[in-house]
Every structure is written in C-alpha cells, then in structure tokens.
KOLGUTI-340638 format. One record per residue (C-alpha): x, y, z; residue number from 1; residue in one letter. Coordinates in steps of 0.001 Angstrom, whole numbers, plus 500000, padded with zeros to 6 digits. Layout:
REM residues N
R        u        v        w     n   res
R        X        Y        Z   NUM     A
...
REM end
This chain:
REM residues 354
R        u        v        w     n   res
R   700713   448234   059370     1     X
R   703439   447196   061467     2     X
R   704462   451158   061954     3     X
R   700806   451871   062987     4     X
R   700783   449086   065283     5     X
R   704286   450548   066743     6     X
R   702695   454198   067053     7     X
R   699602   452698   069468     8     X
R   701647   450383   071679     9     X
R   703537   453871   072229    10     X
R   700458   456008   072690    11     X
R   699118   453228   075159    12     X
R   702699   453218   076739    13     X
R   702658   457177   077285    14     X
R   699140   456814   078780    15     X
R   700296   454434   081320    16     X
R   703228   456794   082078    17     X
R   700968   459797   082826    18     X
R   698859   457731   084642    19     X
R   701557   456461   087014    20     X
R   702852   460108   087135    21     X
R   699335   461280   088416    22     X
R   699242   458225   091157    23     X
R   702643   459267   092244    24     X
R   701689   463023   092798    25     X
R   698775   461924   094829    26     X
R   701215   459691   096785    27     X
R   703360   462838   097522    28     X
R   704245   463037   101486    29     X
R   702000   465938   103244    30     X
R   705087   468295   103669    31     X
R   706205   468155   100145    32     X
R   706579   471903   098647    33     X
R   704254   472457   095945    34     X
R   704319   475512   093694    35     X
R   701500   477807   093926    36     X
R   700529   480110   090666    37     X
R   698826   482711   092363    38     X
R   702122   482799   095322    39     X
R   703282   486864   095558    40     X
R   706595   487215   094072    41     X
R   708747   489865   095440    42     X
R   710905   492227   093001    43     X
R   714354   494026   093747    44     X
R   712307   497132   094665    45     X
R   710428   495306   096983    46     X
R   713007   494123   098578    47     X
R   715062   497235   099284    48     X
R   711622   498653   100497    49     X
R   711294   496227   102925    50     X
R   714959   496521   103651    51     X
R   714504   500590   104541    52     X
R   711574   499963   106620    53     X
R   713316   497479   108847    54     X
R   716455   499860   109111    55     X
R   713671   502711   110319    56     X
R   712128   500588   112800    57     X
R   716260   499623   114183    58     X
R   716866   503213   114342    59     X
R   713817   504020   116302    60     X
R   714180   500951   118536    61     X
R   717619   502148   119252    62     X
R   716636   505778   119892    63     X
R   714090   504647   122533    64     X
R   716892   502808   124129    65     X
R   718950   505654   124447    66     X
R   716041   507732   125786    67     X
R   715464   505312   128376    68     X
R   719006   505012   129303    69     X
R   718988   508557   129775    70     X
R   715661   508415   131992    71     X
R   717501   505786   133842    72     X
R   721260   507561   134224    73     X
R   721168   510956   133209    74     X
R   724548   511671   134479    75     X
R   725923   508406   132943    76     X
R   724685   509261   129455    77     X
R   725308   512812   129610    78     X
R   728782   511800   130693    79     X
R   729032   509707   127316    80     X
R   727145   512008   124964    81     X
R   727902   515795   126461    82     X
R   724701   516485   123632    83     X
R   722220   514986   126282    84     X
R   722932   517943   128703    85     X
R   720495   520416   126478    86     X
R   717660   518501   127470    87     X
R   718198   519805   130851    88     X
R   719499   523270   129928    89     X
R   716750   524275   127729    90     X
R   713921   523901   130266    91     X
R   715934   525704   132651    92     X
R   716645   528450   130231    93     X
R   712935   528796   129244    94     X
R   712266   529119   132967    95     X
R   714708   531718   132927    96     X
R   713470   533384   130004    97     X
R   709701   533418   131567    98     X
R   710803   535147   134627    99     X
R   713314   537610   133020   100     X
R   710374   538771   130511   101     X
R   707873   539160   133645   102     X
R   710014   541346   135482   103     X
R   711650   543490   132334   104     X
R   708026   543743   131145   105     X
R   709830   542858   127665   106     X
R   711154   546292   127348   107     X
R   714451   546695   125574   108     X
R   716244   545359   128733   109     X
R   714642   541955   127574   110     X
R   717514   541623   125200   111     X
R   719922   541095   128096   112     X
R   717525   538310   129295   113     X
R   717089   536798   125826   114     X
R   721244   536622   125731   115     X
R   721507   534789   128865   116     X
R   718713   532562   128181   117     X
R   720432   531278   124881   118     X
R   723910   530995   127117   119     X
R   721757   529091   129782   120     X
R   721019   526939   127020   121     X
R   724160   526244   125025   122     X
R   726957   526483   127662   123     X
R   726294   523226   129532   124     X
R   726352   520714   126388   125     X
R   729267   522881   125316   126     X
R   731086   523140   128091   127     X
R   731031   519296   128917   128     X
R   731550   518212   125225   129     X
R   734828   520538   125507   130     X
R   735878   518633   128765   131     X
R   735159   515212   126978   132     X
R   737119   515880   123929   133     X
R   740106   517298   125967   134     X
R   739975   513667   127849   135     X
R   739141   511666   124890   136     X
R   742457   513423   123200   137     X
R   744641   512517   126058   138     X
R   743096   508762   126573   139     X
R   743777   508345   122451   140     X
R   747269   509757   122941   141     X
R   748391   507285   124930   142     X
R   746475   504456   123545   143     X
R   748880   503236   121059   144     X
R   751999   503084   123553   145     X
R   749483   501140   125732   146     X
R   748973   498602   123187   147     X
R   752714   498509   122118   148     X
R   753663   497857   125935   149     X
R   751187   494949   126273   150     X
R   752573   493030   122972   151     X
R   756117   493655   124259   152     X
R   755073   492077   127613   153     X
R   753320   489235   126107   154     X
R   755978   488552   123587   155     X
R   758419   488279   126290   156     X
R   756265   485228   127818   157     X
R   753942   486777   130147   158     X
R   750169   486173   129702   159     X
R   747621   488893   128666   160     X
R   746551   489251   132164   161     X
R   749904   489760   133859   162     X
R   751057   491749   130870   163     X
R   747954   494083   131519   164     X
R   748852   493956   135072   165     X
R   752420   495220   134790   166     X
R   751300   497801   132458   167     X
R   748857   499109   134685   168     X
R   751485   500249   137030   169     X
R   752898   502783   134440   170     X
R   751822   506133   133554   171     X
R   749413   506655   130685   172     X
R   747718   509940   131508   173     X
R   743791   509778   131735   174     X
R   744103   506209   130292   175     X
R   745557   504880   133565   176     X
R   742378   504925   135350   177     X
R   740662   503113   132145   178     X
R   743745   500606   132051   179     X
R   743241   499851   136016   180     X
R   739537   499026   135047   181     X
R   740666   496698   132347   182     X
R   743131   495104   134478   183     X
R   740492   494585   137322   184     X
R   738056   492909   134880   185     X
R   740836   490682   133947   186     X
R   741317   489641   137606   187     X
R   737750   488988   137784   188     X
R   738177   485835   134893   189     X
R   736539   488433   132140   190     X
R   738256   487507   128880   191     X
R   740425   490144   127471   192     X
R   738337   490946   124348   193     X
R   735175   491230   126674   194     X
R   737375   493743   128594   195     X
R   738276   495648   125854   196     X
R   734408   496208   124464   197     X
R   733820   497489   127871   198     X
R   736620   499960   127614   199     X
R   735561   500824   124140   200     X
R   731777   501560   125169   201     X
R   732967   503726   128095   202     X
R   735431   505904   125888   203     X
R   732966   505510   122674   204     X
R   735353   507184   119888   205     X
R   735635   505967   116091   206     X
R   739570   505489   116940   207     X
R   739008   503189   120086   208     X
R   736156   500976   118351   209     X
R   738010   500844   115285   210     X
R   741340   499612   117407   211     X
R   739527   497286   119754   212     X
R   737390   495789   116942   213     X
R   740656   495240   114628   214     X
R   742049   493455   117796   215     X
R   738754   491237   119062   216     X
R   738136   490146   115194   217     X
R   741957   488927   114839   218     X
R   742069   487129   118573   219     X
R   738974   485534   117795   220     X
R   740140   484226   114552   221     X
R   743423   482792   116152   222     X
R   745667   485460   115052   223     X
R   749132   485983   117277   224     X
R   748015   488554   120046   225     X
R   751413   490377   120006   226     X
R   751185   491063   116351   227     X
R   747756   492083   116156   228     X
R   748636   494675   119345   229     X
R   751497   495633   117380   230     X
R   749442   496496   114097   231     X
R   746262   498034   116076   232     X
R   749069   500190   117590   233     X
R   750106   501469   114217   234     X
R   747083   502204   113125   235     X
R   745935   504327   116168   236     X
R   748783   506160   115736   237     X
R   748878   506932   112082   238     X
R   745057   508117   112403   239     X
R   746632   510442   115364   240     X
R   748778   511758   113125   241     X
R   746368   512412   110396   242     X
R   744189   513950   112592   243     X
R   746840   516244   113979   244     X
R   747334   517122   110729   245     X
R   743927   517974   109476   246     X
R   743551   520138   112785   247     X
R   746472   522138   111953   248     X
R   744860   522618   108504   249     X
R   741805   523273   109492   250     X
R   742609   525974   112333   251     X
R   742783   528383   109646   252     X
R   739186   528614   109131   253     X
R   738442   528970   112719   254     X
R   740554   532295   112763   255     X
R   738748   533259   109694   256     X
R   735447   533026   111421   257     X
R   736563   535213   114171   258     X
R   738406   537605   111676   259     X
R   734906   538047   109719   260     X
R   733288   538414   112997   261     X
R   735370   541280   114096   262     X
R   735075   542673   110900   263     X
R   731328   542574   111025   264     X
R   731349   544190   114602   265     X
R   733895   546989   113262   266     X
R   731105   547823   110000   267     X
R   728351   547737   112917   268     X
R   730714   550311   114892   269     X
R   731011   552463   111833   270     X
R   727375   552682   111020   271     X
R   726436   553207   114647   272     X
R   728978   556236   115007   273     X
R   728610   557900   111604   274     X
R   725270   556554   109957   275     X
R   722707   556477   112667   276     X
R   723791   560210   114208   277     X
R   723673   561635   110667   278     X
R   720321   560225   110054   279     X
R   718583   561108   113569   280     X
R   719638   564805   112944   281     X
R   718401   564960   109471   282     X
R   714928   563476   110678   283     X
R   714952   566331   113392   284     X
R   715682   568845   110918   285     X
R   713265   567506   108549   286     X
R   710464   567485   111152   287     X
R   711205   571372   112136   288     X
R   711108   572377   108859   289     X
R   707747   570710   107999   290     X
R   706096   571564   104573   291     X
R   706062   567248   103994   292     X
R   709662   566817   104497   293     X
R   708973   564929   107564   294     X
R   706744   562575   105554   295     X
R   709765   562035   103285   296     X
R   712281   561206   105884   297     X
R   709531   559356   108313   298     X
R   710299   559003   111821   299     X
R   714144   557657   112716   300     X
R   714531   556040   115987   301     X
R   718554   555626   116893   302     X
R   717540   553019   119715   303     X
R   715619   550978   117208   304     X
R   718437   550267   114605   305     X
R   721001   550056   117561   306     X
R   718864   547113   118915   307     X
R   718749   545790   115497   308     X
R   722148   546081   115113   309     X
R   722717   544347   118368   310     X
R   720133   541342   117549   311     X
R   722282   541125   114109   312     X
R   725660   540630   115994   313     X
R   724223   538089   118287   314     X
R   722759   535750   115452   315     X
R   726095   536588   113456   316     X
R   728203   535457   116616   317     X
R   726230   532323   117118   318     X
R   726179   531169   113530   319     X
R   729596   532152   113366   320     X
R   730734   530117   116183   321     X
R   728920   526835   114665   322     X
R   730540   527348   111255   323     X
R   734081   527609   113277   324     X
R   733506   524232   115084   325     X
R   732203   522234   112004   326     X
R   735314   523647   110296   327     X
R   737762   523402   113130   328     X
R   736689   520175   114687   329     X
R   734337   518357   112766   330     X
R   731573   518795   114712   331     X
R   728656   521081   114962   332     X
R   728426   520769   118738   333     X
R   732155   521669   119263   334     X
R   731383   525309   118093   335     X
R   729074   525997   120799   336     X
R   731789   527361   122784   337     X
R   733065   529608   119665   338     X
R   729281   530774   119533   339     X
R   729442   531611   123538   340     X
R   732809   533646   123327   341     X
R   731390   535584   120056   342     X
R   727980   536125   121553   343     X
R   729647   537557   124746   344     X
R   732150   540184   122670   345     X
R   729209   541206   120691   346     X
R   727222   541848   124247   347     X
R   730565   543679   125547   348     X
R   730585   545562   122488   349     X
R   727120   547286   122314   350     X
R   726960   547479   126465   351     X
R   730406   549290   126852   352     X
R   731768   550446   123612   353     X
R   728866   551315   120951   354     X
REM end
C-alpha cells in the first residue's frame, strides 16, 4: 500500500511539473527563438551551389565595372590593360575589310586585304602589350633596390616620408617617376600603406601586388618597418631571378616555333616549285590527249593551289606566334608580336619568292 501511495504521489508531482513547464512555455518572451519543424535545412551541396552563384555574380559585377571604366577613360584602361585596345582595333579592321572587299571585288587580290585586316586588328594590342611589358620589367628590376634603400634610410632614423623623399632623388629607371608620385602622396598626408596601394594599382603586376600586400599587412600588424621592407625586397629579388631563369629556359621553345614555321614554308616552297608545275603539265597533257584522260586528271588550277598554300601559311604563322608567346612568356597576348612577324614573313615569301 505504501508503495502504491508513493507511486500516486510521484504521478501527481509529475503532472504538476508538466503543467508548470507548459505555463513557462506560454510565458516565453516574444523574441525567443522557436524551432520550426517545417524549417528548410540546407545541405553542404546547397551551400556550395549558393557560393558558386555568389561568385558568378561578383565576377559579372567586376566585368561590368571594368566596362564602365573603359567607357569613362579608354586611354587609361588601355594603358593598364593593353588587351582592351582590341575593342578599338577590331571595328577599324572591319571597316578596312569591307572597303577593301568592295574595291577589289573579292578577287584573289582580296587576300592582301584580309592579311592587313588581321594586322590592323592585332598590331595595336600586341604593340602596346610589348611596350607595357618592357616598362614593367624595368620597374620590377629596380623595385627591390628601392625597398632596400628606404629600409636603410628608415633604419638610420629617418621617418618613412623623409626616407622616400631622399630616395626619390636617386635614379631608378622607369621606377623613378612612380617613386616621385609616392613621395608626393606622402607629402599630402596620405599614409605609406595607401600610397603603396595606389602604386600597385597603377603598375598592376603580380610581383608588385605581392610585395605591397606583404608590406602593408606586416606594417598594419605592428611589424618593424625596416625589417618588413628588407624581407619584401629579398622576396621580390628572388622572384625576379626565378622569372629570368624561366625566360632563359623557355626561349628555346620560341626558337623552335620560328624554326618549325621556316620548315613549313620550305616544304610549301618545294611543293610550289616541283609539285604544282608537274601537276599542271600533266593536266594539260591529259586534256590534249583526250579519250577520258581529262576526266581522270580533272582540271588543275595552279593559282588555286598557290592561294591555298598562302592561306595555310598565314594560319600557321598566326597560330605559331600565339604558341611562341604562351610558351616563352606565359601569355597568349604576348604572342601577337610573333604572329605579326611570322605572318609578314609568309606574305613576303609568297609575294616576292614563290
């Protein structure tokens, strides 16, 4: 009996506790978070899809910003990224193509119009890229020395502003102008980190971005500025040495591209001087003999074959140039200058030799 009474008392106490819990739930404040059983749960795949969607939107926004910058200041954007010059050169080339086609009547002489149309389209971006690359190489060549000199001046007791001002009086090739701009910004009260960021945006090369990012992050973290500049200078110097070693090793592939194109033209020349005349004479003889021989040989047009060889040489030269640029300098656009040279060699060969 006593056990039964104890069980009854426990049940009554449990019911009372349950009721008190229900009352507390009803008294919960309005801002309390409640779990909804129907709430959607995102899986890891859903998060990856959402991340990819956001990245695509950011990339589209970045491209749109670049287009607006190009419309606002074409000259500045072309100077920063020479590939944008093709947006101007292609319309001009198309106008030349249409006018040349109307004048030549799309006869075989139209081949010359087509060649110069391609040259008009690719010469400006290729030439501007070549000039920019030369300038960037000269800037990067003196950049480690600039950082090292600023570090020495700062370590001797000068402030960063005075250190840069003193260094700006030296000779650092094409980097001298950029140092003068950094010095001017520091004299206006702009911080050293912001001045370096502006410098990196103007030059816009991976080496400069890497060094500037290293300097700014270490400086903002409270690092010793002279030591940070020394480390950045050593890092930039090592990267330049690695780049030179790679260029010296890859130059052989550029030479191979030129040699393979020369072999291609040599084979074309042999065919033009030996195969085409023989086939032309055989076609004439077959037509003279008759008796169905002309149907076996068909009509052989030497001009058509020479024109076909010329087109093949232009395509081979253009493609070989792009491959030489990618292999030698790591950029397809760097191969445009090689494409121009090889295409002109093909044109001169067929115009004056073959």
